[in-house]
C-alpha positions in Angstrom: 0.0 0.0 0.0 1.4 3.4 -0.9 1.7 6.4 1.5 -1.0 8.3 -0.3 -3.6 5.6 0.2 -2.6 5.1 3.9 -3.0 8.8 4.5 -6.4 8.7 2.8 -7.5 5.8 5.0 -6.6 7.7 8.2 -8.2 10.9 6.9 -11.5 9.0 6.2 -11.4 7.4 9.7 -10.7 10.8 11.3 -13.5 12.5 9.4 -15.9 9.9 10.7 -14.7 10.1 14.3 -12.6 13.2 14.9 -12.2 12.6 18.7 -12.1 8.8 19.2 -12.3 7.5 22.8 -11.8 4.2 24.5 -15.1 2.3 25.1 -13.8 1.3 28.6 -15.2 3.4 31.4 -12.6 5.1 33.6 -11.8 8.3 35.4 -8.2 7.9 36.3 -5.1 6.2 34.9 -5.4 3.6 37.6 -9.0 2.8 36.7 -8.0 2.5 33.0 -5.1 0.2 33.9 -7.4 -2.1 35.9 -10.0 -2.0 33.2 -7.5 -2.9 30.4 -6.1 -5.8 32.5 -9.6 -7.1 33.0 -10.5 -6.7 29.4 -8.2 -9.5 28.2 -10.5 -12.1 26.5 -13.6 -10.1 27.6 -15.8 -7.5 26.1 -15.6 -3.9 27.1 -19.3 -4.0 28.0 -18.7 -6.8 30.5 -15.7 -5.0 32.0 -17.6 -1.8 32.3 -20.5 -3.5 34.1 -18.1 -5.0 36.6 -15.9 -2.0 37.2 -19.0 0.3 37.7 -19.6 -1.7 40.9 -15.9 -2.2 41.8 -14.8 1.4 41.4 -17.7 2.5 43.6 -16.0 0.9 46.6 -12.3 0.7 45.5 -10.8 3.0 42.9 -7.2 3.4 44.1 -4.3 1.0 44.4 -4.4 1.2 48.2 -8.2 0.4 48.3 -7.7 -2.6 46.0 -4.9 -3.9 48.2 -7.1 -3.5 51.2 -9.9 -5.3 49.3 -7.6 -8.2 48.6 -8.1 -11.1 46.2 -11.0 -12.7 47.9 -12.7 -9.3 48.2 -12.1 -8.4 44.6 -13.3 -11.7 43.0 -17.1 -11.1 43.6 -16.9 -7.9 41.6 -15.2 -9.4 38.6 -16.5 -13.0 38.7 -18.6 -12.4 35.6 -15.4 -11.8 33.5 -13.3 -14.6 32.0 -10.2 -15.7 33.9 -11.3 -13.7 36.9 -9.2 -15.6 39.4 -5.9 -14.9 37.6 -7.0 -11.3 36.9 -7.9 -10.8 40.6 -4.4 -11.9 41.6 -2.7 -9.7 39.1 -4.8 -6.6 39.9 -4.1 -6.9 43.6 -0.4 -7.6 42.9 0.0 -4.6 40.6 -1.9 -2.4 43.0 0.5 -3.4 45.8 3.5 -2.7 43.6 2.1 0.7 42.7 1.7 1.5 46.4 5.2 0.2 47.4 7.3 1.5 44.5 5.4 4.3 42.8 3.6 6.1 45.6 0.2 4.8 44.4 0.6 6.5 41.0 0.5 4.8 37.6 3.8 5.4 35.9 3.9 6.9 32.4 6.9 4.8 31.4 6.7 1.6 29.4 9.3 -0.3 31.3 7.7 0.5 34.6 4.3 -0.5 33.3 5.4 -3.7 31.8 7.0 -4.6 35.2 3.6 -4.7 36.8 1.9 -8.1 37.2 -0.5 -8.9 34.3 0.7 -6.0 32.2 2.2 -6.8 28.8 3.2 -4.7 25.9 -0.4 -4.3 24.6 -1.8 -3.2 27.9 1.1 -0.8 28.5 0.5 0.7 25.0 -3.2 1.3 25.7 -2.4 3.0 29.0 0.4 5.1 27.6 -1.9 6.2 24.7 -5.2 6.7 26.4 -4.2 7.9 29.8 -1.0 9.8 28.9 -1.5 10.8 25.3 1.6 9.1 23.9 1.4 8.1 20.3 1.5 4.3 20.8 -0.5 1.8 18.8 -1.5 -1.3 20.7 -2.2 -4.2 18.4 -5.1 -6.4 19.5 -7.1 -8.9 17.6 -9.2 -6.3 15.8 -6.3 -4.1 14.8 -4.3 -7.2 13.6 -7.2 -8.2 11.4 -7.8 -4.7 10.0 -4.1 -4.1 9.3 -3.8 -7.4 7.4 -7.1 -7.4 5.6 -6.9 -3.8 4.3 -3.2 -4.0 3.5 -2.5 -1.0 5.8 0.2 -2.9 7.7 0.3 -6.6 6.9 2.3 -8.9 9.1 2.5 -12.5 10.3 2.3 -11.6 14.0 1.4 -8.8 16.3 4.9 -7.6 16.6 5.4 -7.2 12.9 2.1 -5.4 12.5 3.0 -3.0 15.3 6.4 -2.3 13.7 4.8 -1.5 10.4 2.1 0.7 11.9 4.7 2.6 13.8 6.8 3.0 10.7 4.0 3.9 8.2 1.5 5.9 10.2 1.9 9.6 9.6 2.7 11.5 12.8 -0.5 13.5 12.7 -2.6 10.3 13.0 -0.5 8.4 15.5 -2.2 9.6 18.6 -5.6 8.4 17.5 -4.8 5.5 15.2 -5.2 2.8 17.9 -8.8 3.9 18.5 -9.8 4.3 14.9 -8.5 0.9 13.9 -9.9 -1.0 16.9 -13.4 0.6 16.4 -13.3 -0.1 12.7 -12.5 -3.7 13.4 -15.1 -4.0 16.1 -18.0 -2.5 14.2 -17.2 -2.6 10.4 -14.3 -4.8 9.5 -15.6 -7.6 11.6 -14.1 -11.1 11.6 -16.6 -13.4 9.9 -18.4 -11.2 7.4 -16.9 -7.7 7.0 -19.5 -5.0 6.5 -17.9 -3.7 3.3 -21.1 -2.0 1.9 -21.1 0.4 4.9 -17.3 0.8 5.0 -16.0 4.4 4.6 -12.6 3.1 3.2 -14.0 0.4 0.9 -12.3 1.8 -2.2 -9.0 2.2 -0.4 -9.0 -1.3 1.1 -6.9 -4.0 -0.7 -8.9 -6.9 0.6 -9.8 -9.1 -2.4 -12.9 -10.7 -1.2 -15.1 -7.8 -0.2 -18.6 -8.5 1.0 -20.9 -7.5 -2.0 -23.3 -4.7 -1.6 -25.1 -1.9 -3.4 -23.0 1.0 -2.1 -20.6 2.2 -4.8 -17.0 2.8 -3.9 -15.8 6.4 -3.5 -13.2 7.5 -6.0 -9.6 7.7 -4.9 -7.0 9.8 -6.7 -3.5 8.5 -5.9 
């Protein structure tokens, strides 16, 4: 895919959603961190339902530590892998209290040193809570990047490297949100909704879902 087409894709996505936001509910960097850890293999909707009750009683690292694993589990039992996630959330909260004064660090290495926090989670927190131009590659973004030809790669690391390399600076801050939302609602896994897609004519996917909406002209 050439640079002009990549730019056009981001321009279309920006036009459709000028100020994209995470669909996870949070008020502080710590709440976002907890929500992202809980969201692994779970829907944002299920996480928001659980954290609405949890954050009403414990919304700081110290409060989560005081709650403990057994106290936390009832709030997140509706989410997959809740026992492991409970252990990680309490452990990362304790580490935040002991080593960071109860404050979520805005440094990748420090974030990835927290229990249950990998590169993707750290990237989401750095981008969404601290405004850093990171692009976290999840299942949706991996699919969109490969299917459209925007940043094809055999694995998450390769796709991330290509997105970092080829995404123009002006779009890097919001690229994560645009691509994940596009994958979640339009470029879905089983049958992509190509007829309603704003970038249909720019996409290089060969097997587009047929429909009556004509493609928009693109001048390279």
